N, C-alpha and C positions, 0 to 999 in steps of 0.2 A: 565347488561343484566338480572341478576337475579331479580333486582328490577322492571324491565319492565314486566316480565312475568305475574304478576297479572292484568296488564292493557291491555293485548292483546285484549281482547274482546271490550274494550272501543275504541281502535284504529280501530278495525274491524267495529264496529257500525258507527263510524264517517265517514269512507270511504264509507260505504253503504249509509249513509245519503246524501252524495254528489251526488248520482245517481238520487235522486228524487227532489221534490219541497221543501224539508226542512220543515220549519214552516208553509208553506202555504198549505191549503187544496186544493185551486184552484189557477190558475194563478193570480198573483197580477196585479194591474195597473202599467204602466210604470212610474217611478218616474220622468222621464224627461218631460213627457207630463202632468202629474197630476198637477193641480193647475193653468194651463194656460187657460185663459178665451176663447181665440180664437181657441184653439185646444182641441178637445174631447180626453179624456183619452183613451189610447190604452192599450191592454193587454201586459204585459211583457213576451213575449214568448222566448226571447233570453238572453243568459248569456255568459260571456267570461271566458274561462279557464285561461287565462293569467293575467287578472286583479284581483286585491285583492278585496274581499268582496262578490263576487258571486251574485250581484244584478241582477234583471230581468228587461230587457229593451225591448222596441219595436224595430222594424226593422229600423225606421228612426233615432231614438236616438242612436242605436248601430252603424249605419253607420257614424253618425256625430262624435261620440266619438272616432271612430277608423280611422279617416281620416289620421292621422299621425302614426297609428299603424297597418299597413296592414297585419302584420304577426301574429297577435293574433289569437287564436283558438276560434271560435264561435260555440255555441251549441243552438239548437232550440228544444223546447218541442213539440212533435208531438201528445200529448194526452196520451201517455203511457210511453215514455222515451225520453231522450235527444239524438238528432242526430246532427252530425256535418254539418255545412254549411259554404260556402266560403263567405268572405266579399265582393267579387266582385259580388256575387248574390244579395247582399243588396245594390248594387249601388256604392260601394267604388272604386274610381279610384285614383291612386297615381300620383300626378303632379310632374314631374321632372323639374329641371333647375331653380327653384325659391326658393330653401331651404324651401319647404313646403307651400309657398304662392301660390295663384292662378295665372294662366298665362292668359293674355288677348287673346292669340292666341294658344291654345293647339292643339296638334296633337294626336288624339286618335289612339293608336295601336289597330288594329282590334282583334288580338288574345292575350290572356293573356300571360304574361311572367312567366316562371317557376323560382321560387326563392327557393334556397336551404338554409335553415336556421336551427339553433339549435332546433327550435320548430317543425321542420318537413319540408316537401317539399310542397310548396304552388304554386298555380296559381293565379297571381295578375294582375288586369287590370291597365294599366299605360297610362299616357299622356306624350308625349315628349313636350318640349317647342319649338315653332316655331315662336315666336315673335322676333322682332329685338333687344330687350333689352338684351337678352342672346345669345351670339354668340357661346357658347360651343358646340362641337360636341355631338352627342347622346351618344357616348362612355363616354365622360366626364360627361354627365348628370347622367348616371348610377353610375359612380365612385363617384360622389359627394353625391349620396344617400347611399354611403358605400355598393354598390352592385358591385361585380366583374363580368364582362361579360365573358362568356366562349369562345366567338369568337369576332373578330373585324368586322365581316361582318354580319350585321343584326342579332345581338344576340337575341336569344330566351330563353336563360338560364343564370341566374346570381347566384352567391353565396354571401351571406352577409359576410362582413369583419369579423364580430364576429365569424362566423362559421369557416372561414379560420384560424383565430387566435387560436381558441380552438383546431382544429385538428392539427395545427402546433405544439402547445404546447404538446399535447398528443403523437404525433408522435415522437417528440424529447425526451420526458421524458420516455414514455412507449413503444416506437417503435410500436405504433398502426398503422396497415396498412389502406390504404384508403378504401379498399373494406369493411372491417368490420365496419369502421366508417360510411360509406354511408349506409350500411345495417341497422345500428342502427337508422339512420334518417328515413329510410323507415318504420321500425317497430314503431317508434314514430308517424309517419304520420297515419298509419293504421296497427293495429296489427291483424286484422281479415282476411286480404287477399281478401276482397270483393271489395275494391276500391283502387287498387294499383295506386300510382302516376306514372307519366311518368318517364321512365328510363333515368336518366341523370348522370350515374356513370362516363362515359368517359369525359363528360363536367366538372364534378367536379374535376377529377384528372388533367385535363389540366389546369383548373383555379388555382389549388393548386400549380402546378409546376411554373406557371408564377408568382403567388403571392410570392412564396418563392424567386424567382430570384430578383424581384423588391424590396422586403423587405431587402434582403442582400445588394443591391446596395444603398438603402436609408441609412442604418446604416453605410455604408462605406463612405458616403459623396458624392456619385456620382451625386446626384441631384444638388449639389452645384457647380459641375464642368461643364463648358460650353460644354465640349465634351460628357457629359452624359455617358451612359453605354458603348457605343462603344469605348470610350477613356479610359476605365479601364485598368490599367497596369496589367501585369501578376502577379497573387498573390495579387491583390489589394483589394480583398474582405475578407481577412482573419482577424480573431481576434488574434492579435499577443501577445506573452508573454511579460508582462511588466517587468519581473524580469531578463530575459536574457540580456546580454550586447548587445547594439545596438548603435554603434558609431554615433555621431551626434544627438542622441535622448535622451538617458538616462544614459550616462556615465559621471562621474565627470571630471572636468578639470584636465589635466595632467595625466590621466590614462595610456596613451601610454608611459609615461616615467618611469613606475614602473620597479624596478630592476627585473632581471631574477628570483630570488627566491621568488618574490611576483606576478609574472605574472599570476599565477593560479587564483588570485582573480578576474581577468577579463577574464577568460576562458569561452568558450562556451561548454556546455555539451550536447551531442547528443546521442540518442539511436535509433537503427535500428531493424527492425524485419519484418517478413513476416507472413501473415495470410491466411490460405488456406480454410477458411470457407466462406469468402465473394466472392462467385463465381458468374458467370453470364451464364445463359443458352444460348445455341446457337439456338435462335428462328428465326434467319434471319430477325430481325426487322431493319428498317431504321429509324434512329433517328436524331434529330437536337440538337446540343449542344448550350445551351443558354449562357454559360459563360466559354468557353474553356480556361483552364489555369488561370482563374481569382481567384481561391481559393487555395485549398490544393492539388488537383490533378494537375499533370503536364499537359501541353498542349498536347492533344492526337495526333494531327497531327505531331508535331515535335518529339514526343516520338516514335511513330510508324515508322517514317522515320529513326530515329536513329537506331532502332532495326532491320531494314531490312538487315543490313550488318552483323548481328551476327548469328552464328550457335551454336548448342549445345556445351556447354563447358565441359571439362573433369571433372572427379570426383574431388570434392573439399575437401575431408576429409584429413587434414594434421596433426591431433593430435590423441592421443589414447583415444579420447572421446567415451563414450558409451551413450551419451545423445540423446534422441529421435529426437530433433530438427535437428541434423546433418544428421541422417539417413533419416528422413522424407523429407529432401531436395531433395532426388533423386527419389521420387515416380513419376510415369508417370501421366500425366493429364488425366482426364476422357474425352472421346470423346464428350459427350453431353454438355460440357461446353466450351464456347469460351474464357472465362476468369476464371482462376483457383484460384484466390485470389488477395490480394493486398500486396504491400510492403509499409512501412512508416518509416519516420524519425521524431522523436519528440525531444524536449529538455528534457533530462533525469532527470533533477532536479525538473522540475515543470510540466512535462507531457503535454505541449502545443504542438499541431500539428502546423507545420510551413508552410510557403509559399512553394509551389511546392515540397512538401515532401511526396506525396502519388502517387503511380502508380499501374496499373494493372499488374498482372503476367500471362502471356499467357501460359507458359510452365513449371510451377512449379519452384522449386528453383534450378533445374539443370541449368536453364537459369537465375538464380537470380542475379549472380554477375553483369551482364550488367544492369539489372533492378535497382538493389540497388545502383550501381555506379551512375546511371543517377539521381536518386532522391537525393542522398547524395550530389553530386556535384552541382545540381541545387539549393538546399536550402542553401548550403554554399555560393554559388555565389550571391544569392539574399539577404541573411540576415546576413552574417558574414564578410563582407568586412571590413578589418582593424583589425579583431580579430587575435591575435598572437598565441593562444593556443586552441587546440580542443581536448576534451576528447570524444572518440566515443566508445559506447558500443554496442556490437552485440553478440548474443549467439553463433555465429560461427566466432568470430573475429580472432581466432587463424588461421583459414583457409582463411578468407576473406582478411586479410591484406597482404597475400602473393601476390606479383605482383600487388599491388594496383597502384603503380606509373606507370608501363607500361600500365596498362589498362586505366588509366586516360588520357594518351596521345591521345587516340582515340576520346576523346571528344573535342568539340570546345574550343578554347583557353580561351574564357571568362568564362568557367566553370572549368578550371583547377586550382588546388591549387599550390601556390608558396611555395614549401617546404623550401626555404631559409628564408622565412618570417613567416611561420606558422609551429608550432610544433604540431604533432599529437600523442596522446597516445591512444592505442587501449586497450579496456577492455572487459571483459565478465560479464554479469549480475550475481549478487551474487548467486541467486538460480541455474541458469544454470551452473555456474562454478563448482558446486558440481558434475556434471555429466561428467566433463572433466578430462583428465589424469593429472598425477603429473606435467608434463612439463608446464601446463597452470596455476597451482595453485598460483604462485607468480607473474609471469610476466604480467598476465592479471587480477590480483586481484584488486578490488576497495579498499579493506582494506589495501593493501600494496603499493598503488601508491600515491606518494606525490601530494597534491593539490586537491584531490578528495573530501575531506570532508566525509560526510556520504551519498553521492549519492550511489544508488544501481543498477540502470539500468533496473529494472524490471517494472517500471511504464508503459511502453508501453503495457505490458500484460493486465493491467487494462483497457486500451483503447479498446483492442480487446473484453474484456468481456462486455463492454457497446455497442460496435458496432455489435457484433455477433447476437443479437436478431433480427436485421433488415435484416439478410441474406436471410430469407425465402421470404421476399417481394421484396428486391432489385434484387434477382436473376432472377425474372420474367420481369424486366423492360427492356427498351431499354438502350443502353450503356450510352447515354447522360443523360437520366433521372436518371439512377443509380448513376452516378458520382455526379450529382447535389444533389441527396438525401443524399449521404454519406458526401459530402462537408457540407451540412446543419447540419448534426448531429455533425460533427467535430467542426464546428463553435459554436454550442450550448454547446458542452463540454468545449471548450476553454473559453467561456463567463462565464459559471458557475464557472470554476476554478478562473477566474479573480476576480469576485465579492466576492469570499470566501477566497482569498489568504491572507487577513489580519489576520483572526483568525488562519489560518494554520501556518503562519510565527511566530505568537505569541507563539503558542504551541511548535513549533520547537525550538525557541530560549530558552524557559525555559528548555526543555529537553537537548539541546546542552550544555548550561552552566553547568547544573547539572552533566552530564556525563563527560564533559571535566574536571571539578574539581575532580570528583571521580577517573577517569582514571589517572589523574596526580598524585594523591596520591599513587595509586598502582604502577605507574612507578617509582616515587621517592623512594619508598621502595625497589624496585628491583634494581634501579640504585645505591643506596647507598652501596650495597654489592659488587659492581664491582670496582676493582682497576682502578685508573685514566688512567694508560697506556693501560689497556685492553679496557676500554671504548673508548678511542681515536682510537684504532685500529678498533673496531667494527663500530664506527661512520664513519670512512673512508671507511670501507667495504660497509656500507649502501649507502654512497654517490656515490661510484664508481658503484654500482649495479643499482642505480636509474638512472644514466646517461647512462649506457650501460649494457643491460641484458645478455651480454656474459660474464660479470665478475662473480666471485663466488657469489652464492646466499646466503645472510646472513640468510635467512629464511629456509634454507635446513638443516635438521638434520645432525649433524656431525657423528653420530654413525650408524652402519649398522642396518637394520631391524631385530627385534627379530624374530627368527624362532621357530617353534613348538618344534624342537629337543632341542634347547637351554633351553627352559622353562621346558621341560620334565626332562632333566638332573638336572636342578636346584631344581626342586620340589622333586626329588628323594633324593638328598643330604640333603635337609632340613628335609624331613620326617624321615630320618635315625637319624639326630641330635635330633629331637623331641622325638624319642623313648628312648633316654638316659637321657632326662631331669628328674631331681628329684632323680637320683640314687646317693647315697652318701655313703661315708665311715666314720664311726664314729670317726676314729683316727685323732687326731690333727685338729679338725674342729674349725675355728675361728668364732668370732661373725658375721663378715661380710659374711662369707661363709654360716653360718646358715640362715641369713636373705635372702641371694641370693637364697639358695636352696628352702626356703619357697616360694619365688616368682616364681621359676621354677615350683614348685608343683601346684601353682595357675594357671599357664599357662597350665599345664597338665589337670587340672580340666575343664578349659574352652574348651580345645580340646576334652575332653571326652564327654562333653555336646553336642558339635557339631557333633561328630561321632554318638552319640546315636540318635540324631534327623535325621541323614541321613541314618541310617541302616534300612534294611527292616526286615520283621518278619520271614525270613527263619531260620531254625535251625543253619546253618553255621554262618550267621551274628550274631545271638544272642550268639553263643558260642564265637566268636571273641570278641564281646563287653564284655562278662563276663570275659574273660581272661584279657583284658585291665583294667577292674575295679579291679580285684584282684591284678594286678601288682601295680596299683596306691595306693590301700589300704595298701599294704605291705610297700611301700616307705613312706607313711605318718606315719605309725607306727614307722618306723625306725627314722624318723625325730622327732617324739614326744619325743623320748629318749633324743635327744640333746636339745630339747626345755626346758627340766627341768633344764638344766644347765644355760641357758641364760634368761629364763623366769620362774623362780621357782614358782612364784605365780599362774601359769596357772593350777597347779595340782588341786587346790581347784575349779577353774572355770570349769575344765573338769568334776569334780565329782559332781558339783551342777548345775542342769538344770537352765537355765536362759538366759537372753539376750546375755550374753557373753560366754555361753557354746559353745561347738563345734558343737552341733546339729548333732551328729553322726547318720548316717543312713546307710542302706545297700548299698546305692549309694555313693561311695567315692567322687564323684564330688560335693556333697552337704555338705561335712565336712568343717566347719569353722576352719582354721588353727590358728587363734588368733595371728597373727603378731601384732606388736605394733600399726600399723595404724588401726587395727580393734577394738582396745580398746579405751575406753573413756580416756580423759587426766588424770583425777585423778587415775584411775585404772592403767594406763600405768606407772605412777610413782612408784607404789607399786609392780607391777608384774615384770617389766623388770630390768635387770642389768643396771647400769648407762651407758649412751652413746649409748644404743642399738637403741633407736628411732632416734637418729641423724644419725646413720649408715643407717637405712632404708630410711631416708629422702634423703640422698645422692644417695643411690641406686635407689630409686623411680624416682628421677629426671633424672638420667642417663637412666633408663628404659623408661621413657616417651619420652625423646629425641630420643632414639634409635627406639622406636615404631613409632614415627612420621616420622623419616627418612624411615623406612620400609613401612609405608603407602604411602609416596611419591614415593618410588621405585616401589611399586606394581601398583600404578596408571600409571606410565610410562610404565611398562612392559605390563600391560593390553592394553594400547594404541598401543604398538608395535605389540602385537599379533593380535589385531583387524585389524591393517593395513596389516599385513601379510595375514590374512584370506581374506581380501577384495581384495588384489592384486593377491595372489597365489592360493587361495582355492575356493573362491566363484564361483559357477557355478552349473551345473546340477548334479554333483557327490554328492550323498547323504552321502556316507561313509566318504569322506574327510571333508565335512561340519560338520557331526556329531562329528567327532574326534576333530575338531577345536573348536566346541561349547563346548564339554566336557572340553577341556583344559582351555577355558575362564572361565567356571564355577569353576574349581579348583582354578584358580587365584583369582577370586572374593571371594571364601571361605577363601583363605589365607589372602586376604586384610581385610576381616571382622575380622579375628583373631587378626591382628595387631591393628585394631581399638579398639577392646575390651581390648586388652592389654594396649593400651594408656589410655583408660577410667579408667581402674583399677588403673593405676599409678596416674592419675589425682585425683581420689577420695582419694587415700592414701595421696597425697601431701596436699590436702585440710584438711585432718584430722590431719596430723602431723605439718603443718606450714601454717595456713590459710592465713596469710598476708606476706608470704615470697617473696623474690625477683624472685622466679621462675615464678611468674605471669607476668613478663615482656615479657616472650617469649612463655609461654604455656597457652592455652585457652581451654575451654570446646569444645570437638570435637563432632559436630553434623553430622548427615548423609549428610546434604547438604554441609558441608565443604569439603567432600572428592570428589574433582573434579579436572580435569586437570588444569594446569596453563593457557592453551589456548584451544580453541575449534578446533577440527580437523574434517573437512568434515561436518560442520553444519552451519546453519545460526545463527545470534546473536553475531557475533564477537564484534560488537561495544558496546554492553551492557554486555559483559562478564566481570565479576569482579574476580580478583584473590583471591582465598581463603587464609585465614591467614596461612594455613599450609605451603604455599610456601614463606611466608614473615618472619616468626618468627625465623627460623634457617638458618644459612648459609649453602649453598650446600656443601656436602662432598661426599666421595666415596660411602657411604651407599645409596645415592640417585640413583646411577648408576646400571644398570643391571649387569654389569661385574665388578663393583667396588670392590677393595681390597686394601691391604696395599701398593701395588706397583702403584696404580693410582696416577698420577701427578696432581698438582694444575692446570696446563693448561688444562688437560682433564676434570677436574671438572668444570672449568669455561666455557669451550667450550660446556659442556652439557646444560648450561642455556642460551647460546647465543640466541637461537631461542626464548625462553621465554622472554628474555629481549627485543629483537627486536620487537616481537609481541606486548608486552605491550607498547613499545614506539610508535608503529604504531597506536594502539588504541587511545592513548592520542593525537597524532598528528592529526589524522583524526577528532576528536571532536574539537580540537582547530581550525582547518581549517574550520570546519562547522560553528562555531560561527562567524568567519570573513566572510564566504560566506553569512550568513544570514544578517549580518549588511550591506554588499554591496548590497544585493538584496533588502533590505528595502529602501536603498537610491535610487537604480535604479527604484524601483516601484514608488516612489513619483515623481522623475524626469520624468518618462514616463507619468504619469497622468497629470502632469503640461504641458508637451509637447502636449498631446492629447487635453487638454482644450484650449491651445493657438491656436492649429490648427483649432479647431471648431470655435473659435472666429474670426479667420482670414477668414473663409469661409462666414461670414456674408456679406462681401463686394463682393463676387463673383456673377456672373450672373446679372450684372447690367441692362442687356437688357430684363430681364424676366418681364412678366406682374406683376403689383403690387400685386394681390392676391397671386401669386406664390412667389414673393419676401417676402411677409409677412410670409408665411409658412417656407421659407428658413431661415429667421432670427430667428423665434421662435424655430425651430428645432435645429439650431446651438447653440443658447444660452442654450437650455435645455441640449444638450449633453455636452457642456462645464461645466455647473453646475453639471452634473452627475459625471464627472471625478474629479472635484475639491471636490465634496462631498465625493467621495471614498477616495481621498487623506486625507481629514480631518478625516474621520472615521478611516482609518488605522493608522494615527499618534496617535490618541487618544486611539486606541487599543494597540499599541506597547509601548507607552510612559511609562505606569506604570511598565511594565515588564522590559524594558531597565533600568529604574531608580532603580528598586528593585535589579536588577542583576549587577548594576554598569557598564552598557554598554553605549557607547556614542550614541547621537542622531545625525545622519548625514544629516538632512534636515535643511534648513534655519530657525532659531528660530523666526525671524520676520514674516515669512510667515505662521508659524504654532505655534502661541504663546500658552503657557499653561495658559488658562483663569480661571481655577478652580483648587482647590487642587487635586493632583493626587490620584485617589481612590486606595485603597489597592487591589492588585491583588490577586484574590482568586482561580486562576487556580490550580488544584491539582498538587503537586510535582510529577515528573516522578517517577514511582515505580522502584526500583532497580531489575534487573533481570539478571541472568547469563544463562538463558535457551535460546534455539534457538527460534527466533521469527517465527511466521507463516505468510504466505502471506495473505493479506486481500483482499479485494475488488476488490481490484480489481484484482486479479490475480492473479486461482491464482489471485487474484486481484492484481494485483500483484503489491502491493507495497511490496517488497520482504522482507525487514527486518523491524523490529519495531524500526527503527531509527528515530532520529529527523532530518534526512537529507532530501534527495530529496523530494521536496514538491509536491507529487502527490496529488493534492487538491481535496477533495470531499466537499460536502455541510456540514456545521457545524451541527452536531447532538447533540452537547453539551456533548458528551461522549468521554472518552479517546479512542484513536485509535492508531494503529502503527504509529508512527510519520512518515510509508511507506511512511510516513515520515521516 
């Protein structure tokens, strides 16, 4: 833009130039007439805005040149400026019925027909064909000219196919409403308001509604069926998910014989939700439904008949959740709305809307159980016949699943689920689960349910985010038009996901293999520290709980919640112990006691630095700080006397200023104690008595390990107190919250001291023995390393990595809040059971995700092959159709078949490099999809490790809720890394 600024005047001048005659001083001669002997040259008074070049023509030549371009915009020079004229005023009449050729017996329509086009709204003179050579009805003549008539009875208004297609695309992509689009066409026609075109807005929206209906039928193959649109089956116009299991269509042979522990590979994942923004005003309109029950909305007649017998249901809150979705379910409906929202069911891994999976909500979610039952059972009955396992996610699943079986009995038998043949697992979406109570955290968790992979259940929220912008326009429509409009948008969303699923699965597979291997490494490290008999016991506990949630929960913490009182007592005892650190008696001090006391003094120095930073400027605070400094200085002086015994050479260092002097200052926290680790290696050999450095090395290693245990303990205690605050304290009481917040701050200060103590020990170890065996267990401690072994109450479980601090040392009593010498081995192991189980679950979910993605790739290719074959079979349908129609039927069927085979080839070529690079199998027939060229190196960026909670994207909250490589809520490829929301 900056480069363009100097040329603005040039652009402005050229626009102004187009308003006049340009290079001509006077009107030029018409180039079409000039040079013809029998025709005198005429002045070129006319020019066309739509044609390239801007040449000037006479009236006759302009009419001749535009016989097949009746919608071009013509201007005439009136001596002062150009004014618009209609081509019909120049004698142009459009002949219909002969593909642009003249008709020997035309019928001249007396009044011009209004044509709504992208170039504006025109009035065009037309001739119908009345000769015997063309027997097409006048409606067909208009349609063959790519003009859509607004009515079937003597149409006086048409809309060009191009205009309908452009508006259709804009409405689907940008949710542009018809009124704004039509108003834009009026503005294009005349921006002055002096010559307004005839008002044809109602005709336009009627044409668009019918065009949308016929276009959907064409894409669904209804033109190839002899029964036509009337024979369309319920849900027959949908764009179905090619990745979900569909027996008889995209399932591999023998899938039904899979053992029980592998049945999840062929499971169907569904997500349910209600949206209260897609309302409909009660305007008393009478509307006609063009495709009742043929797409995503259920059949309104059957649905309303079913609901007639239902009354308001009782309060449905069955858990201690405080999530808004549960409370919002009980809000009363507004009187001015006849429909208060919609409910929907989608496939939760890929976010495709399904046949008969959407319904209107008349009375809010107090009425929602019957509404949601209806669409869930309807879509399962139509799309999941033969499926043995269902995973169903709903933000109030903990309440919804109660009495589901008794409610189901009220439905027709053909919509009931056979629980003896189908296994259902109820889940709560990951983001919504955070708002539920403790009782829901394991039994409804995606992360802890076998077979789920990395699905998250939040993808349906992304669909609402895309649908909601259309709410302002659809709420004003009739009921039928609204449902058809929403059906159309849902179909477009499904189609966009379908054609972009190839890149999405590729990116997901890379992330899934990466995180599976990384989480397996973490789990193997944790598993190696567990005795075989204990591991077997825990695995049995997990297996029992996964089969029956009434069994003991292996993810439940074995210890009681840490209370504020517990922590307050512990802190008081530790502070009393710290006050005595560094106090020594010079009598009978050993070398190891000397070094140990020096290390205690360094702890006191670090503590004093922290206290000085936290103290305020009041006289009392300054006096207390000064007193502590004096005590520390006195203890250092006493320790110096012993130092001359074990480090006699330090006397010269203390007397001579230099890099190894003590740097004595009025502030004792800055005094260098000159322990062996603080001296250079040559100096250490001359200053210290033999063996002193070795003693410090052993003490420093023990200090580092103890500090690391204390860091781990403080992390666990802080987690416990946060949980206590969330459960028992959080609320309107400011005093209790402030007290709890202060306690957490003290705990974090304590944790920081342990971290600094470890870092001091680590630096000393590096100085004393740079290549020692201590490096096998101890590493540099970064701030990022101090994190819990698992996330509590946050998103990002799948990509959480266990810090090395939990893997380097075996757990002992020092890791426990109340650990002491009497703590048993069983208690210590039980304290890490939840960490072990959570790490195992992370690895298992990623391992399942890899297998899910491989199965989905296979099903996708099989589904595309099935679609291609179906379209090829349609070539032979409607044998009694006229030959011109049969020609179109054949061409369209072959084009659709080629499209699906092209998608299959493109997806195979997209996935093959990744699968080979990752060592994964190709599950499609190699002869059908041969590798004809060397496999290119895959350059997709490696997933970046992250232990932080992922945010919701796009859709949802866009909600693809975790940044996982799991459920493929597919958006168009932008070429950028995105949450694998995935």
